[in-house]
N, C-alpha and C positions, 0 to 999 in steps of 0.2 A: 712385573717389577715388584720386588719385595716391599712390604710395608715399611721396613726400616730404611729403605732408600729415601722415602719422603718424610720420615719422622722429624728430622731437623727443621723442616719447613712448617710444621704444624703451628708452633708459636707465632711465626711470622704471619701466616695466613689468618690466624685467630685475631691478631691485631687489626688486620684489614677488614675482616668480616664484622668485628664488633664496632667498627666505626659507623655501621648502619643503624646501631641502636641509638634512639634519641637520648640526649643528655637529660639528666633530671632537672626538674623545674628549679630555678634559682641557682643553678650551677654557674660558677665563674669560668668554666671551661677546663678546669682540672678536676681530677678525681673521678673521671668517667671509667666505664668498664674497659675501654680501649687503653687508657692509661694503666689500669691494673694489669691488663694483658701484656703491655710493654715491659712492666716490671717482671712478670713471669718469663718473658722472652730473655731478658738480661740474666736472670737467675739460671734459666735453662742452659744458656750458653756457657755461663761460668762453671756449672756442674760438669758439662761435657769437657771443658778444657782441663779441669782437675782430674776427671776420670781417665781421659786419654793421654794426659801428660804431654799435651801438644804445645808447640810454640804458638802463643796467641796471635801475634801480628808481626809483620816485618818491621824493621827499625823505622823505615820511612813512614809507614802507615801509623805506627804508634806515635811518632812525633807530630804528624799532621793532625790526627784525630785527637791527640792529647793536648794540643796547643791551647784550646780554649780554657782548659783547667787553670792555667796560670792567671789569666785575666779575671776569670770568675771568682776564684778564691781570694785573689788580692783585693778585689772590689768589696767582697764580703767582710774581710778582716779589717779593712780601713774605713768601712762605712760608719756613720754616726750611731747606728743601731744594728750591730752584727746579728743579734738574735732575729730581728725582723727580716734580715737578708737570707736566712737559711732556706726558706721555701724557694726563693729565687735560685739559690745554688743548686738545689735538687732539680728544679725544672730545666735549668740550662745544661746541667750534666746529662740529664735524661735525653734531651732533644739533640744536643750537639756532640755528645761523647759516647755515652753508654749504648744507646739503641743503635746508632750508626756502626759502632764497633761490633755489636752482636750480629748485625746484618752481614758485615764483611766476613765474619767467622762462620756463619751458618749457610750462606749461599756458596755452595761448593763449586758449581760450574754454571755454564750458560743455560742448562736445562732448568736449574733452580731459579735462575734469573728470569727465565721465560714464565715460569709458573707464578712468581710474585708479580711480574708485570701484568699478566692477563688478569690476575686477581684484582689489581688496582683498576684496570679498565672495567671489570665487572662491577666493582663498587661504584665507579663513576656512572655507569649505565643505570644502576639501581637508584642512586641519588638523583640523577638527571630525570629519570622517569617520575619520581615523586615531585621534583621541581616543576616540570612541565605541567603535571596535573594541577599543581597549586596555581600556576599562572592561568591555565584554561578555566578552572572552576572558581577563581577568585578567592582562594583559601591560602594564599601566600602571605608573606610579610607585607606590611604597609609601605607603599611607595607612591609619593605624589597623591596621597589621599585615597588610593585604591590598594586592596590586598592582592597584589599581582606579582610581587617579587618572589622569585623562586629561591627557596632556602633549603630544600630537602628536609631531612630529619633533624637538622641542626637548630632550627628555631630562629625567631626574629632577632635574638640577642647575638647571633653569630652569622651575620649575613654573608660573610666571606667563606664560610665553611664549605657549602655546596659548590660555590664557584671554584674554590681551590681544588677540590676533589675532581670535578669535571674537567678542569684545565689540565690537571695531571693526566687524566685519561686521554685527552686530545693529543698532548705532547707525546705520550707513550705510543699511541696509535700512529702518529706521524713518523716517529722513529722506526717503528716496525715496517710501515709501508715503504719508507725510503731506503731501508737497509736490508731487505730480505731478498737475496738472489735465488735463482733457480726456480724450478717448477713449484716445489714446496713453499719457497719464499713468496712466489706470486700468490698462492692461495692464502698464506698468512697475511700478505699485504692487502689482499682484497677484503678479508675480514676486518683488518685494521682500518681500512678506509671507510667501510660501512659503519664501524663503531665511532670513528672520529666524526663522520658526517652527522650521525645521530646526536652526538654530544655537543655539537655546535648550537643546537636549539636551546638546551638548558643554560649554556654559557651566556647566550644572548639575553635570555629573560632573567638572568641573575642581576643584570644592571650593574655589574661590578667593573668599573673602568680599569682598575689596577689589574684584574685578571685578564681583561681583554688585551691590554698593552703587553703584559708579560707573555701571553699566548702567541700573539703576533710576532714578538721578538724571538721567542724560542723556536717556533716553527720556521721563521725566516732564516735563522741561523742554520738549522738542520738542512734546509733546502740548499743553502749556499755551500755547506760542507759536502753535499752530494753532487755539486757541479752547477755551473751557471745556467745551462740549458734546462736542467731539471728544476732549478729554482724558479726560472721564469714560467715554466709550464705549471708548476704547483701554485705559484702566485696568481696566475691568471685563473686557474680552476677555483682557487679559494675565493678570489674576488667575485667570480661569477656566482659561486654558491652563496656568498654573502648577499649579493643583490637579490637572488631568488628568495632567500630566507626573509630578508627585511622588507623588500618591495613587493616581490611576487606573492609570497604566502602570507605576508602581513604579520610575521612574527615580531611582536613588540611594537610594530607600527610607529606611531608618532612618539611614543615614549623612548624607544630605542634611538630614533633619530635625534631627539633632543639630548639624550645621554651622550651619544657619540659627539655631537656638536659641542657639548660642554667641556670635552677634553681640551679643545683648543681655546676655550674661553675662560680658563681658570684664573688668568691674571686680569682679564678685562672686567668681567662681571661674575665673580665667584659666588657660588651659593653658600649657604650656611655651613655645610659639611666641609667645603674647601677652606673657608675662612677659619674654622676651628682647627683644621689640619695644619694650616700655615702657622697659626698662633702656637700650637703645641710644638711644632718644629722649632720655632724661635725659643720656646721655653726650654726645650732639651738642649739647644745650643747654649743658652744662658747657664744651665747647670754645668755644662762642660767648661765654660769659661771660669766658673767659680771653683771647680775642682778638676783641673785639666788632666792630671795624670791618672787618677783612679776613680773619678766620678763621685756622685753622691751616694752610691751604694745600690745594690740590687733591691728591687721593689721600692726604690726611693722616688720615682717620678711622681706618683700621686701626691706624696707629701710635700715636695718642693715645687709642684706645678704652679700653684697660684702666686708664689713669690717671684716667679720668673715670667709669667704669662701677662699679656696685656689685657685691657678691659674688653677686647673684641672676642674673647673666649666665652662661649656659652656655658651654661651649667651642666649640659649633658645632651645626649641625642634621644629623640623619641623613637620608641620601638613598640610595635603592636602587630597583630595578625598572626597567622600560622598557628592558631589554637591558643594564643596568649592574649591577655588584655594589655591595655596601655601601660607602658613602663618607661620611666626616665632612666636612661642608661648613663652612668657617670663616665667621663673621659679619663681613663686611667693610663693611657699610653699615647705616644705621639703618632702612632700609625706609620712609623718608619723605623725599621729594625736597626739601621745603621745609626740613626740619631738616638734611638733608645739605648743602644750599647754605649755610644759616646757619652750620653748624659749620665748614665748610671754606673758605667765602668771606666770611663775616661779613655784617654788615648791608648793606654796599655790594653784595655779590654777590646777596643776596636781593632788594634793591630793583631791581637792573637786570634780573635774569632773570625774577623774578615780575612785575615791572613790564611787561616785554615781553609776557608771556602775557596779563596783564590788559588791555593796550592792544589786543591782537588780539581778545580777547573783546568789549571795548567797541565796537570798530569793527564787528565782525561782527554783534552784536546790534542796533546802530544801523541797519545796512543792512537787517536783517530787519524791523525796525519800520517803516522807510520803505517797504519793499516791501509790507508788509501793509496800509498805509494806501492804497496805490494798486491793490491787487488781491490775487491769491493769493500765499501765501508760497512763494518759490522753493525747489525741492528742493535745489539746490546750496548755498544758504545754510543750510538745516536740517542737511544732512549736515556741512558745515564746522563750524557752531556746536556741533552735537551731539558730534562727535568731540573738539573742543577741551574742551568741558565734561567729557566722560568722562575725558580725560587729566588735567585739573586736579583732579578729585575723586580719581582713582586715585593721584595723586601724594601724597595723604595717607597711603597705605598701601604705596607702592612708590616706587622710584627708577629711574634709568636703569641699565641693566646687562642683559646677556644679548643673544642674537641679535636679538630682536624690537625692540630699541631703535631700529634704523634705520627701522623702520616708524613709530615715534613721530615721527621727523624728517619723514617724508612727511606725516603727519597735520598737523603744525604748518605745513607748507608749504601744504597745501590750505586750512587755516584762514586763513593769510595771504593766499592768492590771493583768497578771497572778501572779506576785509576791505579789500583794496586794489585789486581789479579795477575797471575802468571801469564806470560805471552800466549801460551798454547790455549789457556782457558778462555781468553778474550778474542780468539780468532774469529774471522767473519763467518756468517751463516745466517740462517733464517730464525725467526722467532714465531713458531707456530702455536696456535691455541692448544692448551692441554687436551689430550685425547686425540690429537691429530697424527699420532704415530701409526705407521702402517700404510701400505699402498704408496710408498715413496715419500710419505709425509715426514716432516722433521719437527721435533719438539725443541730442538736445540738452537743455539745462537752461533755455533761454529764447530770446528773439529773437536772430537771427543777424546778424552784421556781414557784409554781402553783398560777395563779391569782384567787382570790376568789370573783370577781365581783367589782362593783363600789359603793356599798352601805355601805362601812365600814366593820367592823368586830364585832363579838359578844363581849360583855363586858368582860374584863379580858384577852382577847386573846393577844398573843404577835406577832407583825408584825416586819418585818426586812426591813431595808433600808441600803443596802451596809454593812450588818453585824451589824448595830446599832439598838438595841432594841427600838421599838416604841409601847407603850401599849395603846390599846383602841381607836386608830384613824387610818384612812387610810394614806398611805404614798403618799406624793406629790413630792417626789424626782424624778430627771430625770431618775433614774434607774428603777423606778416602771413601770410595764407594764400593762397587763390586757387589757380589751376592752376599747381602747381610751386612756390608760395611766393614768387614774384617780384612778384605783383600787389599792388594797393593795396586797402585795405578802405574801402568807401564807408560813410558813417554812416547807413545805412538800417536802421531797426529794424522788426521785425515781418515779416521774410522768411519764406517757407514753411520748415517744419522738415523736409520730406522730403529 
């Protein structure tokens, strides 16, 4: 395969790989090397669009992905301090608009989707290995007086970072395992099951209740989409594995059992973290009631927090361990993305941002339903929908912030790619690990658009470029592949996956 075939994926894979680099000490979660790589990713995509003179996005994709711009910019303009809101504008546009759009444009087919998906699983395995080592050796973040909380390379100030990455890996592996048909698919599914099983351990010792709940919800939905019988079998297997991990092998032991029990006790006997969370939720709701349409402005929650919070709110959370000394971490967000948007951007911001997410989910689920009626459920669709569902559930317990936020942008991009990709590109198939080509293996997620060379096409033939008919000339769009990327894609479905 020519080098140019994989060149568009290099910026994407660089963002994933650089998330393994520990953030600098004192970092607030932005300005990391992964964030810099995401800026390069967007610039690279823009240059390719200008050079190839390609239509950037379909009308529907442009509207759905561009919808958050309205709420974000309106909140910034109407805030009490527009200059202080500018960093928030850049962050929101990076995570919810620019990077997802770049992913949609650079991921040309399900082969590219497979490469990015397995790269995310690889990152999750690396971070999970670091996290398990921290738990075993007692070098993790402080939790209940012991340095046993697995945080990976993200440090004690971002305890959700490793849990998020690992959970992404589990959901992606579940989607591959449930949606990979055929012999090649079974091999890919077997590898995915192994990876998912390994990643359960670091997820457990991350002690992140929000990540646990979101992972169970996403994997449960994927199982249900693949049929009731399979859902029951997978649920029983997952339950048995959980019993083995917690009770049989002693992973987390008493600490995990207490953490799981605390999920159902948050209203009866809440701990300090839960009390602070509820208090900040009430403060965010108070900000919305004060400015119902446009909110108090981006980055305004810390400034207006104390005027809307009760005396139950503590001054901050204690962090230590994982190579860092004791530090008092200020509470700068309500740890609920929906309430953060509602408080800072008002009803307009919530409708535009959450509306964009719900549109992605609706389009993705509709395509899955259509695919199921015609045959096997495609793995790429399960992965995309599963990751999006995980994120939407987790947003009830967390918000954007920390180095792992840029990976959230990639996840939204993968979900958008599945929702808006041409029908032939998103057809069913296996998601095999990179390098599995040959011997009947498949790197792809479905039928391939077949390259027909670099010399154009017969007169009167119809070529496609992201689903847009092009008659009588080769496609020069960034989605075109072939030998060297200059050839046209013939609309032939069902080509060999080798």
